[in-house]
C-alpha positions in Angstrom: 46.4 -86.5 11.6 44.7 -83.6 10.6 46.9 -80.3 11.2 45.4 -78.3 14.7 43.7 -75.1 13.6 42.1 -72.4 16.1 40.4 -68.9 16.1 41.8 -65.6 16.5 39.2 -62.8 17.7 40.1 -59.4 17.9 37.9 -56.9 20.4 37.3 -53.4 20.4 36.3 -50.9 22.2 36.4 -47.9 19.9 35.5 -46.9 15.8 39.4 -47.2 14.4 41.0 -49.6 12.3 43.5 -52.5 13.4 45.9 -54.3 11.2 47.0 -58.4 11.9 49.5 -60.3 10.9 50.3 -63.7 11.9 53.6 -65.0 11.4 54.0 -62.0 9.3 51.6 -63.3 6.7 48.5 -60.4 6.6 45.3 -61.1 7.3 41.6 -59.1 6.7 41.6 -55.6 8.1 39.0 -55.1 11.0 37.6 -51.3 10.6 35.4 -49.6 13.0 32.8 -47.0 11.6 33.6 -43.6 12.7 30.4 -42.7 15.2 30.4 -46.5 16.8 30.1 -46.8 20.6 30.8 -49.4 23.0 32.5 -53.1 22.2 33.2 -54.2 18.2 34.9 -57.7 17.5 35.9 -59.7 14.8 37.0 -63.7 14.7 39.7 -65.2 12.2 39.0 -68.8 11.8 41.4 -72.0 10.8 44.5 -70.1 11.9 47.6 -72.4 11.6 48.1 -73.3 15.8 51.5 -72.4 16.5 51.7 -69.1 14.3 52.3 -66.0 16.3 49.7 -63.3 15.7 50.1 -59.6 16.2 47.4 -56.7 16.5 48.1 -52.7 15.4 46.2 -50.1 15.3 46.8 -48.4 12.4 44.2 -45.5 12.7 43.0 -44.6 16.4 39.8 -42.7 15.1 41.0 -39.5 17.0 40.2 -35.5 15.4 41.2 -32.1 15.5 39.1 -32.3 18.1 39.2 -35.3 19.8 41.7 -37.0 21.1 42.7 -40.8 22.4 44.2 -42.5 24.5 45.1 -45.9 23.6 45.6 -49.4 25.5 46.6 -52.6 23.8 48.5 -52.1 20.7 50.1 -53.4 19.3 49.7 -56.9 20.8 51.1 -60.4 19.7 49.2 -63.8 20.3 50.6 -67.5 20.0 48.1 -69.4 18.6 46.9 -72.6 20.4 45.5 -75.8 18.9 41.9 -75.9 18.6 41.5 -72.8 21.0 40.7 -69.8 20.4 43.0 -66.4 20.8 41.6 -63.0 22.0 43.0 -59.9 21.8 41.6 -56.3 23.7 41.9 -53.3 22.5 40.8 -50.1 24.1 41.0 -46.2 22.6 39.3 -43.4 25.4 38.1 -40.2 23.8 38.4 -36.7 25.7 37.9 -33.7 23.5 41.1 -32.0 22.5 41.7 -29.0 24.7 41.6 -25.1 23.6 43.7 -22.5 23.8 42.0 -18.8 25.7 43.9 -15.9 23.4 43.2 -12.3 25.1 44.3 -9.1 23.0 44.8 -5.7 25.3 45.7 -2.6 23.2 47.3 0.6 24.4 46.5 3.7 22.7 45.4 7.9 23.4 47.2 11.2 23.7 48.4 10.0 27.3 49.8 6.8 26.5 52.6 5.8 27.8 51.9 7.7 31.5 49.8 5.2 32.5 50.7 2.9 35.7 50.4 -0.7 35.6 47.3 -2.5 34.0 46.2 -6.3 36.0 44.5 -8.9 33.7 42.3 -11.9 35.9 41.0 -14.9 34.0 39.6 -18.0 35.6 38.5 -20.7 33.9 35.8 -23.3 34.7 36.2 -21.8 38.3 40.6 -22.1 38.3 42.5 -19.3 38.7 44.6 -18.7 36.0 48.2 -16.4 36.3 47.5 -12.8 36.4 48.3 -10.9 33.0 50.4 -7.6 34.4 51.6 -4.9 31.7 54.3 -2.7 33.4 52.9 1.2 33.7 54.5 3.1 31.2 54.2 0.9 28.4 53.4 2.4 24.7 50.3 2.8 22.6 50.8 -1.1 21.1 49.1 -4.1 21.0 50.5 -7.3 24.0 48.9 -10.7 23.1 48.5 -13.6 26.7 48.2 -17.1 25.5 46.5 -19.5 28.3 46.9 -22.8 26.2 45.9 -26.6 27.9 42.1 -25.5 28.3 40.0 -27.7 29.2 37.3 -27.9 25.8 34.0 -26.6 27.1 35.6 -24.2 29.5 33.7 -20.8 30.5 36.3 -18.0 30.4 35.9 -14.5 32.5 38.3 -12.4 31.7 38.3 -9.1 34.1 40.9 -5.9 34.0 41.3 -5.4 37.5 43.2 -2.6 37.6 43.3 0.1 34.3 46.4 2.3 34.7 44.7 5.5 35.6 46.6 7.7 37.7 45.8 11.4 39.3 46.8 12.8 36.1 46.3 10.4 33.9 42.3 9.2 32.5 41.2 5.5 31.2 38.7 4.6 29.4 38.4 1.0 28.6 36.4 -0.9 26.6 35.7 -4.8 27.0 36.9 -4.7 30.6 34.5 -7.2 31.6 34.0 -10.3 29.1 33.7 -14.2 29.2 33.9 -17.0 26.6 33.9 -20.1 25.8 36.6 -22.5 25.0 36.0 -24.4 21.8 37.9 -28.2 21.3 40.6 -27.5 19.6 40.5 -24.3 19.0 41.1 -21.1 19.9 39.2 -18.0 22.2 39.6 -14.7 21.0 38.4 -11.7 22.8 39.7 -7.9 23.1 40.8 -5.2 25.9 41.0 -1.8 25.0 42.4 1.1 27.0 41.8 4.5 26.1 44.6 7.0 28.3 44.0 10.9 28.3 45.6 13.4 30.5 43.6 14.3 33.6 41.7 17.8 33.4 43.5 20.7 35.4 42.1 24.2 35.7 43.1 27.9 36.6 42.2 30.6 40.0 42.9 33.7 38.4 42.7 37.0 41.1 41.3 39.8 39.8 41.6 43.1 41.4 40.1 46.8 40.3 41.6 49.7 42.2 41.1 53.7 41.1 40.9 57.2 42.1 37.2 59.2 43.2 34.8 57.3 41.3 36.7 55.7 38.8 35.7 52.5 41.2 31.9 53.2 40.5 32.4 53.2 36.4 33.3 50.3 36.1 31.2 48.5 34.0 30.9 44.7 31.9 33.1 44.5 29.5 35.7 46.3 32.3 37.8 43.5 31.9 38.1 40.6 29.7 39.3 37.5 30.5 39.9 34.7 28.2 40.2 31.3 30.3 41.6 28.2 28.0 42.4 24.6 29.2 46.3 24.7 31.6 49.6 24.5 29.3 47.1 27.3 26.5 46.7 30.9 26.9 45.0 32.8 29.8 44.9 36.0 28.7 43.9 39.3 30.7 42.6 42.7 29.5 42.7 45.6 31.7 43.6 43.8 35.0 45.2 46.7 37.1 43.9 50.8 37.3 46.0 52.8 38.6 45.2 56.5 39.8 45.7 58.9 37.5 44.5 59.6 33.4 46.4 56.5 33.1 43.5 54.7 34.9 40.6 56.8 33.1 41.6 55.7 29.6 41.8 52.5 29.8 38.4 52.9 31.4 37.6 54.5 27.9 39.4 51.7 25.8 37.8 48.6 27.9 34.5 50.2 27.3 34.4 50.1 24.1 35.2 46.2 24.0 32.1 44.0 23.9 31.5 41.7 26.7 32.8 38.6 26.1 35.7 39.9 24.1 
């Protein structure tokens, strides 16, 4: 009686390669070219009945930007006489998630005196956790990375509170940006806050007194004021005139000064 033999078929939906062994004996590898779609198949004929064949996916076709979920590997089948055994393996491909990196730079002469800074992030309509930088953070560059963002997502990063206070001003560069997250890679952006002291003011009250016609002799250049920013010199010459010879001398000396001195 002739030996019973059978047929073994592999059906694949992927671009990959499968290894086949029957009771430890290797059969030719089944390779599907990159970029192939739909269902691919290969048939192995004249396999002795009663053997157990194992199908194992050896390469799943995934890349650094394309991930895969495989079902049906490994798979064992016993070959029946004059019959066809089959194995089905399926690979489902999707883009690999990416990441979003936000760099935050704090600088300027008032860095460390600002209030809290908050940054909001939305990706593809989903709101990600708010990033809060505590008040008083000194000059530095900080980084916050958001992982596992679906590839192709459009992410908007907005600084909703820039740390300005009644005594500190903030100049912000990059407060509102939108980037697209690539598959398996990182999209990055940066926001810079430059902090400076809030300008102040000086109020000066000028009083001129004297005898007789001294008040009438006050001319431009009699009193000279040099007023600078808060914290710098405030200089006044001839602020008061008192009765007597000293007043006249002061007036004469002041008249010798050109206006604006």
